[in-house]
Z-matrix of the N, CA and C atoms (Angstrom, degrees):
N
C 1 1.392
C 2 1.565 1 113.23
N 3 1.287 2 116.10 1 133.23
C 4 1.466 3 117.05 2 -175.76
C 5 1.554 4 107.95 3 -80.62
N 6 1.287 5 113.75 4 162.54
C 7 1.463 6 119.14 5 -177.80
C 8 1.512 7 107.17 6 -67.33
N 9 1.327 8 116.90 7 -33.11
C 10 1.482 9 116.31 8 178.05
C 11 1.493 10 116.14 9 -65.67
N 12 1.371 11 114.45 10 -22.84
C 13 1.439 12 118.81 11 179.62
C 14 1.526 13 115.54 12 -84.17
N 15 1.368 14 117.11 13 -12.35
C 16 1.367 15 117.97 14 -176.27
C 17 1.564 16 115.66 15 -67.47
N 18 1.357 17 116.73 16 -45.13
C 19 1.436 18 116.23 17 177.91
C 20 1.466 19 115.83 18 -56.61
N 21 1.358 20 117.36 19 -39.88
C 22 1.482 21 119.10 20 177.62
C 23 1.486 22 111.90 21 -63.83
N 24 1.349 23 117.26 22 -44.58
C 25 1.487 24 116.60 23 -179.17
C 26 1.490 25 112.41 24 -69.07
N 27 1.367 26 117.53 25 -37.67
C 28 1.503 27 120.08 26 175.53
C 29 1.507 28 109.86 27 -62.63
N 30 1.328 29 119.50 28 -38.91
C 31 1.409 30 121.24 29 179.02
C 32 1.506 31 112.35 30 -67.11
N 33 1.298 32 117.70 31 -38.47
C 34 1.447 33 120.83 32 175.99
C 35 1.534 34 112.48 33 -63.43
N 36 1.410 35 115.20 34 -39.66
C 37 1.479 36 117.27 35 -179.00
C 38 1.539 37 107.74 36 -71.52
N 39 1.337 38 117.52 37 -33.38
C 40 1.478 39 117.43 38 179.38
C 41 1.555 40 110.70 39 -67.69
N 42 1.347 41 117.63 40 -32.98
C 43 1.404 42 120.72 41 179.81
C 44 1.476 43 110.05 42 -68.61
N 45 1.370 44 116.62 43 -40.83
C 46 1.486 45 117.44 44 179.47
C 47 1.556 46 108.48 45 -66.26
N 48 1.291 47 122.02 46 -39.40
C 49 1.434 48 125.04 47 -179.62
C 50 1.486 49 110.23 48 -64.59
N 51 1.362 50 117.71 49 -45.16
C 52 1.444 51 123.83 50 179.57
C 53 1.493 52 110.32 51 -62.61
N 54 1.288 53 118.94 52 -43.17
C 55 1.490 54 122.61 53 -178.20
C 56 1.525 55 108.89 54 -64.35
N 57 1.309 56 117.88 55 -36.63
C 58 1.565 57 118.88 56 -178.54
C 59 1.508 58 106.39 57 -76.63
N 60 1.337 59 121.07 58 -35.60
C 61 1.455 60 117.77 59 178.31
C 62 1.522 61 110.32 60 -66.60
N 63 1.257 62 116.97 61 -40.74
C 64 1.553 63 120.01 62 179.79
C 65 1.513 64 109.06 63 -66.92
N 66 1.306 65 120.09 64 -32.72
C 67 1.455 66 120.88 65 176.91
C 68 1.538 67 110.82 66 -64.09
N 69 1.299 68 112.37 67 -46.41
C 70 1.521 69 118.18 68 178.92
C 71 1.523 70 110.22 69 -61.85
N 72 1.299 71 115.88 70 -44.26
C 73 1.505 72 119.72 71 179.79
C 74 1.506 73 112.12 72 -61.08
N 75 1.358 74 115.82 73 -54.79
C 76 1.448 75 117.17 74 -173.42
C 77 1.494 76 117.00 75 -82.36
N 78 1.321 77 117.57 76 -20.41
C 79 1.469 78 120.21 77 -179.57
C 80 1.507 79 114.79 78 -102.65
N 81 1.326 80 115.34 79 -15.51
C 82 1.477 81 117.07 80 -175.73
C 83 1.595 82 108.94 81 -123.32
N 84 1.354 83 116.07 82 -60.66
C 85 1.428 84 121.16 83 -173.47
C 86 1.515 85 114.97 84 -65.48
N 87 1.404 86 113.32 85 -47.14
C 88 1.482 87 116.27 86 -177.43
C 89 1.497 88 110.57 87 -67.44
N 90 1.389 89 123.16 88 -47.58
C 91 1.433 90 118.78 89 179.60
C 92 1.524 91 113.38 90 -63.82
N 93 1.349 92 119.63 91 -29.38
C 94 1.508 93 121.55 92 176.84
C 95 1.509 94 110.54 93 -71.56
N 96 1.351 95 118.37 94 -40.29
C 97 1.425 96 124.17 95 178.73
C 98 1.591 97 107.71 96 -63.97
N 99 1.319 98 116.10 97 -43.02
C 100 1.444 99 122.22 98 178.69
C 101 1.512 100 112.16 99 -61.38
N 102 1.394 101 114.23 100 -44.82
C 103 1.433 102 117.19 101 -179.62
C 104 1.507 103 111.18 102 -61.11
N 105 1.345 104 117.51 103 -50.37
C 106 1.452 105 116.43 104 -175.63
C 107 1.511 106 110.41 105 -71.06
N 108 1.321 107 120.44 106 -30.00
C 109 1.452 108 119.07 107 175.01
C 110 1.478 109 113.82 108 -64.80
N 111 1.328 110 117.69 109 -41.28
C 112 1.459 111 121.19 110 177.22
C 113 1.568 112 110.34 111 -66.23
N 114 1.281 113 114.51 112 -42.89
C 115 1.445 114 118.84 113 178.10
C 116 1.539 115 113.41 114 -56.83
N 117 1.353 116 112.27 115 -42.65
C 118 1.461 117 117.87 116 178.81
C 119 1.557 118 112.00 117 -69.50
N 120 1.286 119 113.94 118 -22.96
C 121 1.500 120 118.96 119 175.16
C 122 1.512 121 112.59 120 -85.91
N 123 1.332 122 115.78 121 -0.95
C 124 1.467 123 116.95 122 176.46
C 125 1.533 124 114.86 123 96.81
N 126 1.304 125 117.95 124 3.23
C 127 1.473 126 121.40 125 177.46
C 128 1.451 127 111.26 126 -68.59
N 129 1.337 128 122.37 127 144.82
C 130 1.429 129 125.52 128 -178.12
C 131 1.526 130 110.50 129 -66.25
N 132 1.370 131 116.08 130 158.09
C 133 1.425 132 119.89 131 179.99
C 134 1.543 133 115.46 132 -60.59
N 135 1.350 134 113.35 133 -35.65
C 136 1.481 135 118.43 134 -179.47
C 137 1.522 136 109.83 135 -62.68
N 138 1.370 137 116.46 136 -55.05
C 139 1.438 138 119.10 137 -177.28
C 140 1.553 139 111.15 138 -66.40
N 141 1.323 140 121.39 139 -35.26
C 142 1.417 141 123.65 140 174.17
C 143 1.549 142 114.67 141 -54.68
N 144 1.399 143 108.33 142 -48.26
C 145 1.501 144 116.52 143 178.24
C 146 1.526 145 111.02 144 -65.38
N 147 1.331 146 116.52 145 -43.39
C 148 1.477 147 119.52 146 179.77
C 149 1.519 148 114.32 147 -61.60
N 150 1.344 149 112.54 148 -37.64
C 151 1.496 150 118.51 149 176.52
C 152 1.534 151 109.14 150 -63.31
N 153 1.309 152 117.37 151 -42.22
C 154 1.470 153 117.10 152 177.17
C 155 1.508 154 112.89 153 -61.83
N 156 1.252 155 117.21 154 -34.03
C 157 1.498 156 124.05 155 178.47
C 158 1.533 157 109.53 156 -65.67
N 159 1.355 158 113.22 157 -49.66
C 160 1.512 159 118.11 158 -173.19
C 161 1.517 160 111.95 159 -71.41
N 162 1.389 161 118.25 160 -33.07
C 163 1.432 162 118.20 161 -174.07
C 164 1.568 163 108.70 162 -71.82
N 165 1.303 164 120.54 163 -22.94
C 166 1.456 165 120.20 164 178.17
C 167 1.514 166 111.61 165 -78.62
N 168 1.319 167 119.42 166 -20.46
C 169 1.438 168 120.21 167 -175.38
C 170 1.550 169 115.72 168 -62.35
N 171 1.383 170 119.89 169 -42.83
C 172 1.430 171 118.72 170 178.97
C 173 1.530 172 114.77 171 -58.93
N 174 1.359 173 114.06 172 -39.47
C 175 1.504 174 116.90 173 178.23
C 176 1.522 175 111.13 174 -66.01
N 177 1.285 176 121.32 175 -40.11
C 178 1.499 177 125.35 176 175.79
C 179 1.514 178 108.44 177 -60.42
N 180 1.323 179 118.87 178 -47.97
C 181 1.478 180 120.89 179 179.76
C 182 1.518 181 109.12 180 -63.18
N 183 1.246 182 119.24 181 -40.85
C 184 1.457 183 121.12 182 179.48
C 185 1.468 184 112.17 183 -60.50
N 186 1.403 185 118.28 184 -44.58
C 187 1.460 186 119.07 185 177.08
C 188 1.468 187 114.61 186 -60.94
N 189 1.373 188 114.41 187 -38.45
C 190 1.483 189 118.92 188 179.88
C 191 1.554 190 110.42 189 -62.12
N 192 1.321 191 113.40 190 -46.78
C 193 1.466 192 120.74 191 -179.53
C 194 1.517 193 111.43 192 -64.38
N 195 1.344 194 117.88 193 -40.82
C 196 1.410 195 123.75 194 -174.48
C 197 1.623 196 107.00 195 -70.36
N 198 1.289 197 118.77 196 -41.45
C 199 1.383 198 124.36 197 -175.43
C 200 1.571 199 111.81 198 -85.15
N 201 1.343 200 115.39 199 -17.12
C 202 1.440 201 125.37 200 -175.77
C 203 1.517 202 112.13 201 54.63
N 204 1.311 203 114.92 202 34.42
C 205 1.491 204 119.46 203 172.33
C 206 1.491 205 106.67 204 -166.66
N 207 1.366 206 114.21 205 159.67
C 208 1.496 207 119.75 206 -179.97
C 209 1.555 208 104.85 207 -101.30
N 210 1.326 209 116.90 208 104.18
C 211 1.515 210 117.72 209 176.97
C 212 1.552 211 110.49 210 -82.51
N 213 1.302 212 115.42 211 -176.12
C 214 1.520 213 120.06 212 -172.81
C 215 1.517 214 108.22 213 -66.50
N 216 1.285 215 119.48 214 -40.64
C 217 1.463 216 119.40 215 -179.80
C 218 1.532 217 114.68 216 -65.62
N 219 1.351 218 112.84 217 -40.14
C 220 1.453 219 118.51 218 176.26
C 221 1.519 220 110.58 219 -66.66
N 222 1.374 221 117.48 220 -38.97
C 223 1.376 222 118.28 221 178.03
C 224 1.492 223 116.24 222 -63.85
N 225 1.362 224 115.21 223 -39.35
C 226 1.422 225 117.70 224 177.00
C 227 1.519 226 110.90 225 -66.25
N 228 1.308 227 114.94 226 -43.66
C 229 1.484 228 117.97 227 179.86
C 230 1.495 229 112.05 228 -64.88
N 231 1.242 230 119.95 229 -38.01
C 232 1.522 231 121.34 230 176.84
C 233 1.531 232 108.53 231 -65.59
N 234 1.348 233 119.39 232 -39.56
C 235 1.414 234 120.67 233 -178.54
C 236 1.504 235 111.83 234 -63.79
N 237 1.409 236 114.36 235 -37.85
C 238 1.423 237 120.14 236 178.88
C 239 1.551 238 111.10 237 -67.52
N 240 1.325 239 116.09 238 -42.98
C 241 1.513 240 120.38 239 -178.77
C 242 1.549 241 109.85 240 -64.59
N 243 1.399 242 114.73 241 -44.32
C 244 1.457 243 116.63 242 179.35
C 245 1.542 244 110.89 243 -63.03
N 246 1.365 245 116.85 244 -44.82
C 247 1.418 246 121.92 245 178.54
C 248 1.562 247 112.42 246 -56.38
N 249 1.370 248 112.67 247 -43.06
C 250 1.425 249 115.78 248 -179.90
C 251 1.514 250 114.10 249 -66.37
N 252 1.315 251 118.86 250 -39.39
C 253 1.429 252 122.56 251 -178.02
C 254 1.531 253 108.65 252 -68.03
N 255 1.359 254 115.27 253 -46.79
C 256 1.493 255 118.63 254 179.50
C 257 1.505 256 109.97 255 -57.00
N 258 1.347 257 117.34 256 -51.60
C 259 1.496 258 120.59 257 178.79
C 260 1.482 259 113.05 258 -59.32
N 261 1.336 260 115.84 259 -36.07
C 262 1.485 261 119.22 260 178.27
C 263 1.553 262 111.39 261 -67.59
N 264 1.275 263 117.88 262 -34.98
C 265 1.479 264 122.34 263 -178.73
C 266 1.557 265 108.75 264 -73.81
N 267 1.349 266 114.97 265 -32.65
C 268 1.458 267 117.91 266 -175.67
C 269 1.500 268 112.50 267 -80.40
N 270 1.294 269 117.40 268 -24.46
C 271 1.509 270 119.54 269 -173.07
C 272 1.533 271 108.02 270 -144.86
N 273 1.317 272 115.76 271 148.23
C 274 1.455 273 124.11 272 176.41
C 275 1.531 274 108.91 273 -97.27
N 276 1.330 275 119.96 274 7.17
C 277 1.469 276 122.56 275 176.98
C 278 1.491 277 108.00 276 -81.80
N 279 1.335 278 116.32 277 120.24
C 280 1.439 279 119.09 278 -177.96
C 281 1.547 280 115.83 279 -64.40
N 282 1.341 281 116.80 280 -18.53
C 283 1.471 282 117.54 281 176.77
C 284 1.519 283 112.17 282 -70.30
N 285 1.354 284 116.97 283 -25.76
C 286 1.427 285 116.21 284 177.81
C 287 1.563 286 111.90 285 -67.39
N 288 1.295 287 116.84 286 -27.33
C 289 1.480 288 120.21 287 173.62
C 290 1.566 289 110.33 288 -73.81
N 291 1.282 290 115.04 289 -32.70
C 292 1.526 291 120.09 290 -179.05
C 293 1.531 292 107.97 291 -69.29
N 294 1.357 293 118.81 292 -21.66
C 295 1.440 294 120.94 293 179.83
C 296 1.511 295 114.51 294 -56.70
N 297 1.340 296 113.83 295 -26.36
C 298 1.464 297 117.74 296 -179.91
C 299 1.543 298 109.42 297 -57.98
N 300 1.297 299 118.31 298 -32.20
C 301 1.481 300 124.37 299 178.44
C 302 1.508 301 108.21 300 -58.42
N 303 1.387 302 114.08 301 -46.22
C 304 1.478 303 118.19 302 -178.62
C 305 1.568 304 109.65 303 -70.23
N 306 1.324 305 118.64 304 -32.75
C 307 1.453 306 122.58 305 179.50
C 308 1.499 307 111.20 306 -65.37
N 309 1.323 308 115.24 307 -42.41
C 310 1.480 309 119.78 308 178.36
C 311 1.600 310 109.86 309 -64.56
N 312 1.298 311 114.05 310 -44.32
C 313 1.476 312 118.62 311 179.02
C 314 1.506 313 109.94 312 -63.92
N 315 1.303 314 118.57 313 -40.21
C 316 1.477 315 120.73 314 -179.39
C 317 1.505 316 108.80 315 -63.01
N 318 1.314 317 120.83 316 -40.75
C 319 1.475 318 122.10 317 178.10
C 320 1.489 319 109.72 318 -63.54
N 321 1.364 320 118.23 319 -39.51
C 322 1.454 321 121.00 320 175.63
C 323 1.489 322 112.04 321 -65.01
N 324 1.324 323 117.60 322 -34.05
C 325 1.461 324 121.40 323 174.40
C 326 1.449 325 114.05 324 -65.86
N 327 1.337 326 118.08 325 -39.94
C 328 1.453 327 120.56 326 176.13
C 329 1.536 328 113.60 327 -64.72
N 330 1.318 329 112.19 328 -37.72
C 331 1.531 330 115.69 329 174.16
C 332 1.499 331 109.17 330 -65.77
N 333 1.330 332 120.57 331 -40.44
C 334 1.476 333 119.53 332 174.84
C 335 1.506 334 115.86 333 -62.65
N 336 1.436 335 113.86 334 -37.51
C 337 1.422 336 118.24 335 173.43
C 338 1.507 337 115.58 336 -59.95
N 339 1.418 338 112.83 337 -41.48
C 340 1.460 339 118.54 338 179.92
C 341 1.565 340 106.33 339 -62.40
N 342 1.312 341 116.02 340 -44.14
C 343 1.489 342 118.30 341 -178.44
C 344 1.509 343 110.27 342 -60.23
N 345 1.313 344 122.61 343 -38.73
C 346 1.423 345 124.24 344 178.60
C 347 1.521 346 109.23 345 -65.86
N 348 1.321 347 117.23 346 -43.40
C 349 1.460 348 119.67 347 -177.80
C 350 1.529 349 109.68 348 -65.86
N 351 1.342 350 115.70 349 -35.99
C 352 1.470 351 118.14 350 179.55
C 353 1.535 352 113.46 351 -64.86
N 354 1.289 353 117.22 352 -20.42
C 355 1.509 354 120.26 353 178.99
C 356 1.521 355 106.77 354 -66.74
N 357 1.355 356 121.29 355 -35.44
C 358 1.450 357 121.81 356 -172.19
C 359 1.519 358 110.45 357 -108.80
N 360 1.362 359 115.87 358 -16.07
C 361 1.494 360 117.12 359 178.78
C 362 1.468 361 108.44 360 -119.13
N 363 1.333 362 120.01 361 117.81
C 364 1.454 363 122.43 362 -179.03
C 365 1.508 364 112.51 363 75.11
N 366 1.281 365 116.27 364 -138.89
C 367 1.510 366 125.87 365 -178.53
C 368 1.517 367 108.18 366 -106.80
N 369 1.337 368 118.43 367 145.35
C 370 1.487 369 119.95 368 -178.27
C 371 1.497 370 109.89 369 -69.60
N 372 1.420 371 110.46 370 150.57
C 373 1.455 372 115.42 371 -174.93
C 374 1.555 373 111.04 372 -60.04
N 375 1.250 374 120.62 373 -32.99
C 376 1.424 375 123.70 374 -177.20
C 377 1.534 376 114.19 375 -59.25
N 378 1.377 377 114.35 376 -23.96
C 379 1.454 378 117.82 377 175.33
C 380 1.571 379 110.91 378 -67.20
N 381 1.301 380 116.49 379 -41.13
C 382 1.438 381 123.87 380 177.79
C 383 1.503 382 110.08 381 -69.50
N 384 1.302 383 118.11 382 -50.13
C 385 1.503 384 123.20 383 -179.52
C 386 1.504 385 109.19 384 -63.98
N 387 1.303 386 118.49 385 -42.91
C 388 1.437 387 121.64 386 -178.26
C 389 1.518 388 110.87 387 -65.82
N 390 1.289 389 116.79 388 -36.17
C 391 1.469 390 117.00 389 179.02
C 392 1.488 391 112.90 390 -67.09
N 393 1.355 392 117.92 391 -32.56
C 394 1.487 393 124.23 392 175.29
C 395 1.527 394 108.45 393 -62.38
N 396 1.381 395 115.91 394 -44.95
C 397 1.469 396 118.44 395 179.36
C 398 1.461 397 111.12 396 -68.12
N 399 1.388 398 118.40 397 -39.59
C 400 1.434 399 118.55 398 178.25
C 401 1.540 400 115.53 399 -62.29
N 402 1.387 401 109.96 400 -32.23
C 403 1.483 402 111.35 401 178.32
C 404 1.463 403 113.74 402 -70.53
N 405 1.298 404 118.14 403 -31.63
C 406 1.457 405 123.57 404 175.59
C 407 1.531 406 110.00 405 -67.40
N 408 1.366 407 115.52 406 -38.74
C 409 1.468 408 117.12 407 -174.49
C 410 1.568 409 112.59 408 -87.30
N 411 1.376 410 115.45 409 -35.54
C 412 1.362 411 120.79 410 -173.68
C 413 1.487 412 120.39 411 -116.33
N 414 1.353 413 114.39 412 -8.99
C 415 1.482 414 118.48 413 -179.25
C 416 1.525 415 106.41 414 93.53
N 417 1.330 416 116.79 415 173.37
C 418 1.445 417 124.98 416 -178.00
C 419 1.476 418 113.33 417 -59.79
N 420 1.386 419 116.12 418 -43.42
C 421 1.432 420 121.75 419 -177.87
C 422 1.542 421 110.08 420 -66.68
N 423 1.262 422 116.81 421 -46.10
C 424 1.505 423 119.76 422 178.68
C 425 1.510 424 112.25 423 -62.24
N 426 1.314 425 116.50 424 -39.54
C 427 1.444 426 121.46 425 177.97
C 428 1.516 427 113.18 426 -63.91
N 429 1.363 428 116.12 427 -38.72
C 430 1.391 429 120.13 428 179.47
C 431 1.550 430 111.03 429 -67.79
N 432 1.344 431 116.52 430 -43.26
C 433 1.428 432 121.68 431 172.41
C 434 1.505 433 113.84 432 -55.86
N 435 1.296 434 118.35 433 -43.86
C 436 1.482 435 121.04 434 -179.22
C 437 1.495 436 108.02 435 -66.03
N 438 1.324 437 121.06 436 -47.69
C 439 1.395 438 125.27 437 -175.86
C 440 1.575 439 110.44 438 -65.56
N 441 1.350 440 118.35 439 -30.49
C 442 1.450 441 119.92 440 -177.77
C 443 1.527 442 112.56 441 -70.30
N 444 1.291 443 116.14 442 -10.63
C 445 1.511 444 119.98 443 177.78
C 446 1.577 445 105.61 444 -64.74
N 447 1.261 446 120.67 445 -26.87
C 448 1.488 447 123.49 446 -177.16
C 449 1.539 448 108.94 447 -55.25
N 450 1.349 449 115.91 448 -39.18
C 451 1.502 450 119.77 449 -176.74
C 452 1.494 451 115.70 450 -76.01
N 453 1.371 452 115.77 451 -18.72
C 454 1.460 453 120.82 452 -170.66
C 455 1.526 454 117.70 453 -119.27
N 456 1.302 455 112.83 454 -18.77
C 457 1.484 456 119.75 455 -164.57
C 458 1.582 457 108.92 456 -119.54
N 459 1.308 458 120.39 457 102.08
C 460 1.480 459 123.92 458 -178.20
C 461 1.519 460 110.71 459 -64.09
N 462 1.342 461 118.11 460 -37.29
C 463 1.525 462 119.64 461 177.83
C 464 1.486 463 109.00 462 -66.47
N 465 1.320 464 119.03 463 -37.71
C 466 1.501 465 120.51 464 178.10
C 467 1.547 466 110.28 465 -60.48
N 468 1.376 467 115.76 466 -41.68
C 469 1.455 468 116.99 467 -176.22
C 470 1.481 469 108.70 468 -70.97
N 471 1.325 470 117.69 469 -44.99
C 472 1.509 471 120.73 470 177.41
C 473 1.562 472 111.70 471 -54.74
N 474 1.363 473 113.86 472 -47.39
C 475 1.402 474 116.94 473 -177.54
C 476 1.522 475 116.73 474 -64.24
N 477 1.293 476 115.31 475 -37.92
C 478 1.478 477 118.84 476 176.56
C 479 1.529 478 109.75 477 -69.65
N 480 1.256 479 118.33 478 -36.74
C 481 1.465 480 119.77 479 178.51
C 482 1.562 481 111.51 480 -62.23
N 483 1.340 482 114.66 481 -44.04
C 484 1.433 483 118.61 482 177.62
C 485 1.499 484 114.57 483 -66.23
N 486 1.339 485 116.44 484 -40.03
C 487 1.460 486 121.56 485 178.49
C 488 1.528 487 109.59 486 -64.90
N 489 1.308 488 113.62 487 -44.81
C 490 1.461 489 116.23 488 179.86
C 491 1.566 490 113.38 489 -62.49
N 492 1.369 491 113.93 490 -38.65
C 493 1.437 492 119.45 491 -179.56
C 494 1.480 493 109.10 492 -66.71
N 495 1.340 494 119.21 493 -41.17
C 496 1.488 495 120.99 494 176.75
C 497 1.498 496 112.06 495 -58.39
N 498 1.312 497 117.13 496 -48.72
C 499 1.475 498 121.69 497 178.75
C 500 1.478 499 112.23 498 -59.02
N 501 1.348 500 116.93 499 -46.46
C 502 1.482 501 123.02 500 -178.60
C 503 1.547 502 107.34 501 -62.02
N 504 1.308 503 120.32 502 -47.36
C 505 1.390 504 122.22 503 -175.65
C 506 1.541 505 114.46 504 -61.96
N 507 1.375 506 112.67 505 -44.49
C 508 1.453 507 117.90 506 179.24
C 509 1.523 508 112.42 507 -65.83
N 510 1.320 509 118.24 508 -41.20
C 511 1.496 510 123.77 509 178.44
C 512 1.477 511 107.88 510 -62.22
N 513 1.336 512 117.44 511 -47.64
C 514 1.448 513 119.09 512 -178.06
C 515 1.584 514 113.12 513 -64.01
N 516 1.405 515 112.64 514 -44.45
C 517 1.448 516 117.28 515 178.40
C 518 1.542 517 111.42 516 -62.06
N 519 1.317 518 116.54 517 -39.13
C 520 1.450 519 119.98 518 -177.84
C 521 1.539 520 110.03 519 -67.17
N 522 1.382 521 115.00 520 -34.50
C 523 1.550 522 115.65 521 178.03
C 524 1.432 523 110.30 522 -63.50
N 525 1.347 524 118.06 523 -41.86
C 526 1.469 525 123.55 524 -176.26
C 527 1.607 526 107.39 525 -61.99
N 528 1.347 527 113.02 526 -51.72
C 529 1.456 528 118.19 527 -178.55
C 530 1.548 529 111.07 528 -61.85
N 531 1.280 530 114.33 529 -39.98
C 532 1.496 531 122.20 530 -174.78
C 533 1.594 532 107.68 531 -63.17
N 534 1.277 533 115.95 532 -48.48
C 535 1.481 534 119.56 533 -179.87
C 536 1.515 535 111.85 534 -66.26
N 537 1.295 536 118.32 535 -37.60
C 538 1.499 537 119.72 536 176.23
C 539 1.526 538 109.53 537 -64.08
N 540 1.327 539 118.55 538 -42.77
C 541 1.452 540 120.81 539 -178.35
C 542 1.584 541 110.83 540 -62.75
N 543 1.382 542 115.52 541 -43.15
C 544 1.429 543 119.16 542 -179.31
C 545 1.520 544 112.09 543 -58.45
N 546 1.243 545 117.34 544 -35.81
C 547 1.506 546 122.57 545 -175.99
C 548 1.468 547 115.71 546 -86.43
N 549 1.459 548 115.07 547 -12.17
C 550 1.475 549 116.35 548 -169.22
C 551 1.586 550 108.61 549 -121.59
N 552 1.341 551 117.62 550 -26.10
C 553 1.478 552 117.44 551 -175.96
C 554 1.557 553 110.04 552 -80.76
N 555 1.294 554 114.76 553 155.66
C 556 1.473 555 117.82 554 171.98
C 557 1.573 556 108.26 555 -61.63
N 558 1.265 557 114.24 556 146.03
C 559 1.507 558 117.61 557 -170.47
C 560 1.551 559 112.49 558 -58.73
N 561 1.356 560 117.08 559 -34.98
C 562 1.419 561 119.85 560 -177.63
C 563 1.517 562 112.77 561 -69.55
N 564 1.334 563 116.05 562 -15.93
C 565 1.431 564 119.89 563 179.18
C 566 1.499 565 116.56 564 -98.51
N 567 1.318 566 115.13 565 -11.67
C 568 1.463 567 118.78 566 -174.20
C 569 1.492 568 114.15 567 -57.97
N 570 1.308 569 117.18 568 -50.91
C 571 1.540 570 120.82 569 -173.33
C 572 1.472 571 110.33 570 -64.63
N 573 1.368 572 119.41 571 -42.01
C 574 1.404 573 124.39 572 -179.26
C 575 1.542 574 112.36 573 -68.06
N 576 1.241 575 116.86 574 -53.59
C 577 1.491 576 123.58 575 -177.93
C 578 1.520 577 112.67 576 -60.71
N 579 1.346 578 116.82 577 -49.52
C 580 1.475 579 123.05 578 179.55
C 581 1.453 580 110.81 579 -61.05
N 582 1.419 581 117.59 580 -41.96
C 583 1.435 582 120.79 581 -178.34
C 584 1.561 583 110.52 582 -66.23
N 585 1.312 584 115.57 583 -44.91
C 586 1.452 585 122.13 584 -177.40
C 587 1.574 586 108.69 585 -61.09
N 588 1.371 587 114.55 586 -48.53
C 589 1.454 588 119.97 587 178.77
C 590 1.495 589 111.66 588 -57.18
N 591 1.322 590 116.39 589 -49.91
C 592 1.475 591 122.42 590 -178.72
C 593 1.510 592 112.70 591 -59.94
N 594 1.329 593 116.40 592 -46.84
C 595 1.515 594 117.00 593 -177.14
C 596 1.536 595 111.50 594 -72.87
N 597 1.344 596 117.15 595 -28.86
C 598 1.469 597 119.80 596 178.05
C 599 1.582 598 106.82 597 -68.21
N 600 1.325 599 116.81 598 -45.34
C 601 1.470 600 121.22 599 177.83
C 602 1.497 601 109.83 600 -61.18
N 603 1.345 602 118.87 601 -48.22
C 604 1.450 603 122.93 602 -177.77
C 605 1.497 604 109.63 603 -62.85
N 606 1.289 605 121.53 604 -46.42
C 607 1.445 606 125.01 605 177.97
C 608 1.527 607 112.39 606 -54.54
N 609 1.338 608 114.92 607 -49.80
C 610 1.465 609 118.61 608 178.54
C 611 1.497 610 112.12 609 -61.29
N 612 1.340 611 115.81 610 -41.00
C 613 1.483 612 120.92 611 -175.50
C 614 1.559 613 106.42 612 -67.82
N 615 1.350 614 116.34 613 -45.33
C 616 1.469 615 113.09 614 -178.46
C 617 1.496 616 112.81 615 -67.38
N 618 1.306 617 117.96 616 -36.75
C 619 1.504 618 120.23 617 176.44
C 620 1.549 619 110.22 618 -57.50
N 621 1.337 620 112.54 619 -47.23
C 622 1.514 621 115.12 620 -179.78
C 623 1.545 622 110.67 621 -63.31
N 624 1.376 623 115.19 622 -44.44
C 625 1.448 624 120.78 623 -179.91
C 626 1.475 625 114.95 624 -56.73
N 627 1.336 626 117.61 625 -45.12
C 628 1.483 627 122.40 626 176.59
C 629 1.515 628 110.66 627 -60.50
N 630 1.406 629 115.83 628 -49.01
C 631 1.450 630 122.84 629 -178.09
C 632 1.496 631 108.10 630 -59.38
N 633 1.345 632 118.67 631 -48.15
C 634 1.502 633 122.64 632 -176.21
C 635 1.439 634 110.79 633 -63.94
N 636 1.350 635 120.74 634 -45.08
C 637 1.434 636 121.77 635 -176.67
C 638 1.553 637 109.88 636 -62.64
N 639 1.314 638 115.20 637 -38.53
C 640 1.469 639 117.78 638 -177.92
C 641 1.503 640 108.42 639 -71.86
N 642 1.288 641 117.09 640 -41.26
C 643 1.556 642 121.45 641 179.72
C 644 1.508 643 108.96 642 -61.21
N 645 1.305 644 117.94 643 -42.30
C 646 1.528 645 121.14 644 -176.62
C 647 1.531 646 113.64 645 -90.88
N 648 1.323 647 117.57 646 -4.38
C 649 1.421 648 121.22 647 -178.88
C 650 1.577 649 113.01 648 66.94
N 651 1.336 650 115.50 649 44.15
C 652 1.456 651 120.78 650 -174.56
C 653 1.523 652 111.54 651 -107.91
N 654 1.303 653 119.57 652 3.89
C 655 1.425 654 119.65 653 -171.90
C 656 1.569 655 113.30 654 -57.13
N 657 1.298 656 116.41 655 136.72
C 658 1.468 657 116.97 656 -175.63
C 659 1.490 658 107.68 657 -80.73
């Protein structure tokens, strides 16, 4: 990679990181803060949950308008928002609104299941995802060079399969735990507990992922 190419790739990586941070803030942290703030002010569980749903909608709409397309993340978020509003209109039971937490986790579980299947059928999901990251960091030529290792490097193939399996297993396990928590916890604890559990699992997984990629020389 040339020196001239580094600023562009670094800027692209920063944009990806910034977009993910904003997604977490506006689709997870802000709705959760609003929910507990309204509950502390004496607002009912139903309205506090509905407010959390509606406050995320403008950000999702803005990302769609900005990108001029509906990507996978936006599609999942929109489906969750629509499901939440429909359930909220059909029932005044606040737990029906909390079901959206289980719906989101279930979609994550399906993604994890797909990753596990990709380990044994075709090529592992992390080869595709890693190539996308490599293109942001190294450009198209660098990404092609990284992905080409699949055809010649047995250690590379084994490492990507193990990494993909780890991600798939954690996402699937988190989905199961998440759904169980949604249906068993008191409603006022669902948002806090499920968020803490998810971020704890994700932090551990990312830490292992970074360590393992460096150990096996798999960085995109």
